[in-house]
C-alpha positions as CSV (number, residue, x, y, z in Angstrom):
1,M,94.3,82.2,79.8
2,K,92.1,84.3,77.6
3,L,92.7,88.0,76.7
4,N,89.8,90.4,76.7
5,K,91.2,92.4,73.8
6,Q,88.3,94.9,73.7
7,W,88.8,95.8,77.3
8,H,92.6,96.2,76.8
9,L,92.1,98.4,73.7
10,A,89.5,100.6,75.5
11,N,91.6,100.8,78.8
12,P,95.3,101.3,78.1
13,M,97.6,101.7,81.1
14,P,98.4,105.5,81.4
15,T,101.9,106.6,80.4
16,K,104.1,106.9,83.5
17,P,101.3,106.0,85.9
18,T,101.2,107.1,89.5
19,F,100.8,104.3,92.1
20,E,97.1,105.2,92.5
21,Q,96.6,105.0,88.7
22,R,98.4,101.6,88.5
23,A,96.4,100.2,91.4
24,A,93.1,101.4,90.0
25,W,94.0,100.1,86.5
26,H,94.9,96.7,87.8
27,L,91.8,96.4,90.1
28,E,89.6,97.0,87.0
29,H,91.8,94.7,84.9
30,I,91.3,91.7,87.2
31,K,87.5,92.3,87.1
32,N,87.4,92.5,83.3
33,C,90.2,90.3,81.9
34,P,91.5,86.9,83.0
35,C,94.8,87.2,81.1
36,R,97.0,87.7,84.2
37,G,96.8,88.4,87.9
38,L,97.9,91.3,90.1
39,P,101.7,91.8,90.1
40,A,103.1,90.6,93.5
41,R,105.0,93.8,94.2
42,L,101.9,96.0,93.5
43,A,99.7,93.7,95.6
44,E,102.2,94.1,98.5
45,E,102.3,97.9,98.2
46,M,98.5,98.0,98.0
47,K,98.2,95.9,101.2
48,R,100.7,98.2,103.0
49,K,98.6,101.2,101.9
50,G,95.3,99.5,103.0
51,I,93.9,99.0,99.6
52,E,91.7,95.9,99.5
53,V,92.4,93.5,96.7
54,K,89.5,91.2,95.8
């Protein structure tokens, strides 16, 4: 796994993020950084809410 340090520095996770903020951050993260995948619990919640995970 390789970390995209520049992306992480420019895009910190918001403090106390809402579900929508977490989902948006993680969707951008998986497009820009291969360091880890989408957390399983978040993926399940996104699926329940009809948010497509690519």
